[in-house]
N, C-alpha and C positions, 0 to 999 in steps of 0.2 A: 483459566486466562481468557482474557478477551481478545480476539486477535481481528485487526480491520485489514483484510487486503484489501489493494486497491492499484487499478489500473491507472495510470497518468493522464490526465485531461487531452485532449485532441490536440494532435501535434500536427506542423506543417509537413506536407507530402514529401517535399524535396530538400536536400541538404548534400554538404559534401560528403557525409558519412550520416549511417543510422544513428549514432552516439549524439553525434552535435545536432539531431533537429529539437526544433524550439516549439514551445506551445504558440498555437494561432491563438487570436481573441477570443473565439469560443471556449478554447481549452484553459483559458486562464479564467471566464467566467465559471466554467466548469469548476475548478479546484477552489475557487473563493466559495461557492456554493455547499460544493461536498466538505469544505473547512468550517463552513458553520455549523452544518449539519452534526459533523465530529465533536465541535465544541460543546453542542446540546446533550451530547449523545454518551460521550466517554471521557474520562479522565486518563491522558495517555501517558502510559509510564514511559514508554521506550518507543523511539521512531527507527526505521530503516529505510534507507531510499538508496534506490540504483543511482549510480553515478551518472546517468545519461542523463542531458541537460531536461528535456522534456520532463523527466522523474524527479529532479531536483527544482525544477520553476515549478511544478505541482506543490510540492513540497513549502517552496519560499511563500505559496498565496494561503496554505493553510497554515504556516507558522506566523502569517501576519493576522490570522484571525484571530489567533490565540495570543495577541500580542507578544510575541517573540519568546512566548515562554517554553516552546518546544524545541529552541535552539541546544539548550544544556542536556536533553534526551533523546538528539539524533546522532544517528552514527550512517556514514555512507559506506557501502557494502558491495563490491562487486560480484558477489555470490548471485544478487539476484538482478542481472541482466537478463534479457530475451532469453538466454539460454542457459541460465541457471539450474543449479540441482535442486529440485524441491526438497529431495530427503536430507540435504545438508540445511536448508533453510530449518526444515522440523525440528533437527538435531539443536540446531542453534536456539529455536525456540523454545526447548527444553531446558537448556543452561539458564535461559534467560525467567524461565518458570521457578528455576530451583533457587536464582538470584533474588526471588520476591517480587518481580515485575509482574504485574496482575493485567496489564493492558499494552496491545502493541499494536502500530500502526506500519504496514509495509507498502512502499509506493514503490510499484515494480510493471512491468510490461507482459502482454501476450509474448509467448504460450506461458510463462511460469504461473501466471497468477493463478490461473487455471489449475495448473499441475499442484500449486501448492494448498488449493481448496481439496482437490483430491487426495493428495497425500494426509491431509487433516482429517477430513470427512471421510473417505473411502471411496468418495465419486465427488464429480463436480457437476452441481447444477444450476450454476451461475453463468449466464452470457455477459462476459466482460466487454462493455461497451467503454469506449472512453471515459475515464474518471469514475469509474462503477466502484462501488466499495461492499464488497461482502463482510458482514460480522459474523465471527465466528465465536462460539463459546466451545472449548478446548479443556478437558480433563488430564491433558498429557498422553491419553492414549487414543482418544477419538472426539473428534469436534463435531458439529453441528450448525449449519448456516441459520441463524435465527432471523438475519433480516439482509436482504439485498438492498443498497441505494443506489438506485439509476440517477443520474444528472438529470436535470430539469432542462 
């Protein structure tokens, strides 16, 4: 399975609550650029997005690049908010693999994105700046980071 672990784009610093923070203009541009790279790199079979606004907005930009083709493949999941459990995520990825899903995009947050990489690969070697994507090849047991795509 190819797993793309993505941190949301750059967001506003202030909002009434953390979950309500929106992407700023740079974050929107980052998401567009990363979405373009994803479109040229992967045929995504499933997308899992945090319910937080900045993650949803990141997905919206990526989906636009994909001509709305990801809408039928997306789910919003509370388990990938900032302090979700990486082992729960890995268990769910196992279920998706058993269902024949070959490529998944996760749009989430610090610190969880790093914890997911560590749970899949044994350690995290990725610095997750906003909009960073770690591409992982995972055999259901152990994964390898094959590319880290930083925003431009």
